[in-house]
C-alpha positions, 0 to 999 in steps of 0.5 A: 455433498449429504446433508451433514457433509454440507452443515460441516462445509458451511461450519468450516467456512464460518469458523472463527478464532476467538481474540484469545485464540489469537493473543494465545497464537501471537505470545508464542510468536517468535517474532521481537517486541521492538517497535515504539510509537515514534518507530511507528509513526515513521513506518506510517509517514514511510509508507504514506508520503512516497508516490502520492505526494511525488507523483499521484498529486499531479495526477489527481489535479490534471486527471487521466484518460478516464477520469476529470482531474480535481485541479485545485479542489483536489485539497478537498479530494484529500479532506474526503480520503482523509475522512474516509480514513479516519474513520476506518483507521479509529476502527484499526485503531480499537482492534489493534489495541485490543488484539496487537497481533500480525495480519491486521484485517485478515486477523480480525476478520478471522474474529468475527465473520470466519474462515473464508471472508477471513482469506478473501481479505487476506488475500485482498491485501495481498493485492493491496500491499504486493501489486501497490509496490509494482506501482512504487518499484516502476515510479522508484525507476522513473525518478531514478532514471532521470537523477543519473541524467544529471550525471551525464558528464560523469557516467557511462552513457550506456548508465544513463541512456540504457535500453528501453526495455531494460528500464520499462515493463511492456506497456510502458515502453511501447508509449515511451516509443510512441512519444519519442517517435521510435519503432517498437520493433526495434527498440523491443527485443523479442524471445525467439522472435515472437515474444517481446521482451521487457525488464524493469531491471533497476526496481528489481534490483532495488526490490532484492536490496529491501529484500535483504534488508526486511530479513536483517530484522524489524528494528534494522528496517525501521532505522532505514524507513526513519533516515528515508523519512526524514530525508524526504520531509526535508525536500518535501518543507524545502519544496512548500517553503520555498514555493510558498514565495512563487505563489499566484492566487490566480492559477487557483481559479477555478477552483474545480475545474470538473466539478464534485465529479472531478474531486471524487475521481481525485479522492479516489486517486489521493487515496492510493497514499493512505494504503501505508496506514494499514501497514503500521497494524501489520507491525503489530506484533512486534510492536512495545506496549502495543495498546498504548503505542498503536493507536499513537502510531496509526492517528498520528501518521494520518494527521501528520501525513494529511498536514503535509499532504494539504500544504504540498497541494496548496503550493503545488496548485498555486505555483503552477497552472493544473494544464501545466502541470507535470504528472509524472514528477509534478513537485520537481517540475514545478520548481524548475518551471520557476528557475529553481533547477538545484531545488527540483535536483534537490527533490527529485532525489528526495522523492526516490527516498520517499518512494524507498521507504514506501516499497520498504514498508509495503514489503513489511506488511505483505510478508507479516500478512502472509506469516499471520495466514501461514501460522493459521494452516493456510499455505505450506509450513515453511512460511512459518520459519523464523531466521534463527539469528535475524528473528525475522520471517524469511521465507515469506519475505523472500515470496512476498518480495519475489511476487513483487520483482514478478508483477514488475517485470509485467503489471502496468503501472496505472492499472496495478494502482487502481488495483490498489485503491480497490483493496484499499477501500475493501480492507477499510470498509471490513474493519469498520464492518468488524469492530461493530461485530465484535462489540455485538458478540463481545461487548465486556471485552477490554478495549484500550482504545475505543472507537465513539460514537459506535455504530454511528462512526464505522457506518461513515467510514463504510459510506465515504469507502464505499462510495469512493469504490463506487465511482471507482467501478464506474469510471475505470476500465480494466481494473474495474473487472481485474479487482471481482476477477482477483477475489474469484481467483482468491476464492478457487484458491482457496476452496483448491488448496487452503480449505483442505489445507487446514484441515490437515493441520487441525486433524493433526491437532486432534491427534493424540501425540499433539493432544498431550 
């Protein structure tokens, strides 16, 4: 590679799209602007109030093998996660009100740091949404199977007690066998007598249904999410108000059994819930009056969800001693522990609604990011296709759905949740950096919403997210290795395909026929 070629190569890596170019592309989009501030908040609550509150709250309190639990001090973990999110969400609000286009952090990175870093950020966003949805789908199956067991007197036994290999990934199936004293060689079939075969069939069917719904239209999907949000909020408020009468203050001691290390570990796990906030900005190109409604949707989501999380954690930790918390279904189990079994059953049904809404919003976000990257010429042209009747990017919606289905077959639940967290921290730090860069490079651009105290607030967002992320790298095992590996794989795909594809698109745009 000679000097001129190297110079041109480096120039392309750092090539940016100006905010005006991004807006011009968004204005030509066939996506319909139909969402208002209320719709966005419903999408946000739909994404944030899910398995985080129905499952991960319990894990954050008790801890897992690699982490010490926060105990009742999980409310401090929540405050840390909230503040780490707050500074980043303020930055999201500035960017989305100024450049309301699909693609979230990918688009904003393209405008401030150039093509290569934008690709890497988009690739990490795909990890965040697609792998995060693997976690959600696996959690959904667990709650679904618990729920239908309550109808064992009505439903056939093959539905209430299906084979282990039909409702779990392979690693989870091994754990179930070990806990139940079963022989995996007998319970898990093998293909060609060699390869163990497990498939989470309920999760796959759910993902297919949600993908079909998303193809039907953004407004239809939002209506479904809103209904699910009201169901799960009713269930959560039922738990908070009923459980408050059974709180025993002695359960709040020791308050932080594992000290600050446990609180930080809790913050890392709880941060999984705030992945969904990014999904609100992914709908920027389908929002009416985005300069006003997007900041309201983002900040409204954060405030509402944090209040609900803290209230739930206070009641849960007061009802049940930390050592006795059920990490699989902590809220439902807490109600069962005080004899309110019917309420526990209602909560299990609400958890299904909650997790379903998260999967729906995550699928929406993944499709919109793929669509934005395809529109920039990094994926096949077919990924840009819009459904003639429903005005939705149906090809990328199906592509995102298939990716999650494949992940649900092969991925481990806990590892996918941790990988999703690493992706979220990375993207939250990038948006803070992007705001500071654009304040320097384009200070006179109209900003309907402005982050106060720049650069202090973005720097605080970087420090908080970075600190919790580093803690995760120091305490976690395989996921701390897989995340950098994912980034490397993304870089390889960019240089092997994305870079060349994008250059071809640029060359076509410069042909005389296209210039006329």
